[in-house]
Structures are given as C-alpha cells and as structure tokens.
N, C-alpha and C positions, 0 to 999 in steps of 0.2 A: 920537549923543551931543549933548546940547545944553549950553548954558552952565551951567545949574543943576546938571545931573548932573556936569559936569566940576568945578565948584566943590566939590561934595560928595565926589567921589572924591579930589581933591587935598587937601581938608581932612582926610580920613581918613588919607591917607598922610603928612601933615605932622607926624606925631608919631613919634619914634624907635622905640618898641616896635612900633607898628602897621606901620611901614615894614619893620622886620626880620621881623615875623611874615609879612607879605605875601611878602617875598623868600624866606623859608623855605618857604612853601607853593609858590612857583614851583619851587623846587628839588625838591619832592616830588610834582610832577605826574606822572602823573594819579592816583596812589593817594590823595594827601591825607595828613593827619596828625590824630590825636586831639588835642583841646585840651590835655590833660595833657602830651603829648609836646612840643607847641609850647612850653608854659610851661617845661618842663624844659630844652629846648634853649636857650631864651633867658634862663634863670635869672630868671623872673618868677613871682610867686605865681599859682596857678591862678585865683583869683577875679578878680585884676587882668587876667589874660590873657583870661578870658571876656568882660570888658567891652570890651577892645580888639578881640577877634574879632567881637563883636556890631556894633561900629562899622564894621568892614570889610564885614560882611554887609549892613548897612543901606545902605552906599554902593554896593552891587552888585559889590564887588571879591572877595567870597568867598561860598561856599555851605556849608551844613552838612547833615549827615545823621546820624541816630542809628544806631549799630552796637552793639547790645547795651547795655551801660552807658556806652559812650563816645559822644562827639559828634565826628565826623570832619569836618574842614574841608578844602575845596579852593578854589584860586584860580579866579576867573572870568576867564580869559584874554580872552574876548570884550570884557569891559568895559575892560580895559587897552588892548586893540587899538583900541577906540573912542575912548578918551581920547587915546592917542598920535595917532590920525588926526585928531581934533578939534584938537589943539594944532598939528599940522603942516600942516593943510589948506591954508593960504594961503601956505606958504613959497615962495620963489623966484618971486613974483608970479604964482602959479597954474600954473607949469610943473612938470611931473612930474620932480622931481630926486631924490626918495627912493622906495624901494620902496613900492608900494601895499600898505597893510595888508591889504586884501581878498585880494590875490593871494598873500601870504605866510602867510596864516592857517593855523595848525596845522602848519607845517613843522618846528617845533622838537620835535614829539612823536615 
C-alpha cells in the first residue's frame, strides 16, 4: 500500500453509506451479497447503492461478479489489511507492538 492508494481507500470509506456497505460486506464474507440486498439492508435506493459500490470497487476495497441477473459484491480484505498495515507501520518507533498483519491474515475466516 502506498500513500495514494491509502488516500483513495480512506476517501471511499469517509462517507457513511459506503462505510456501512463495507462493514455489511465484511459481515457477509466469504459469500458476499447482491447489490440489491445491500441496498435493502441499508435502506438505500438501488441506483444510489450501485454508485457507492462502484466507488468501493474503484478504491480496491470490494470486488464484484455477475451471478445470473445479480451482481454479487465481496470485500477485499487484503486491501484493508494493507491499509491498516500502512497506517500502523511506524507505530512505537518501529518496534513490533501490534500483531503483524501478514501473520494474522485470513484468521477471521
């Protein structure tokens, strides 16, 4: 993760609906959710939700795949792990005081 990618990811998450959509996708890993279901859960019009989901995808925080007539979205946990690692990289004057993101990767699944 570099500075520009971090800024893009943080910018995508800095809006309430997108943050809630991301958190909803995290709760539904690894299956993901159709866009219409995300819109229903968050009480957001489908066309508005599509715009928000596109921003998350463009920031690398989510991916989509077509499943029949639906588009199913999943969170990209690797991007969030990279963002957290980037933000915490220099904590405690470089001493390892927090769990290494690389060693904990995928343990929540």
